[in-house]
C-alpha angles and dihedrals in degrees: 000000000000119000113256140178136203139178129215140155091287097052146270119326125199114195117195135154092278093055141275125305119199119206106198121217095242091053095049112094096181144345123207139171128214139175124225136188109226121208145271098029099020092246108184114240129179126204141178123223118206110196118200123217085245092064094256120122142189129207127214124182138206091268088074108101105246095024097131093045089049093053090050091049094048092051090048090049089057096037087238129151108264110233118227097253092193088061099038108125129194088243088063089070122198114349114201115218100169138077 
């Protein structure tokens, strides 16, 4: 089973082999996206960080099925401007998309 993620009115869900974890909107402090260059070939990689009100966080990356749709849905939930993920550069740093 491939890891996948989806967003609905309840929150952000991450489904992996071990099961599905739901992060409810009232429990989410912040969601951000960031690009990285991974060695040794500087392969570009995009991830989403979901920060919980407790201070814990979880990271999901573009390898999750539904990642790009989830980023779009999170930004829409917050009424935030959607960053162009194809142009996101590590020099852009962390881009907050929720709240």
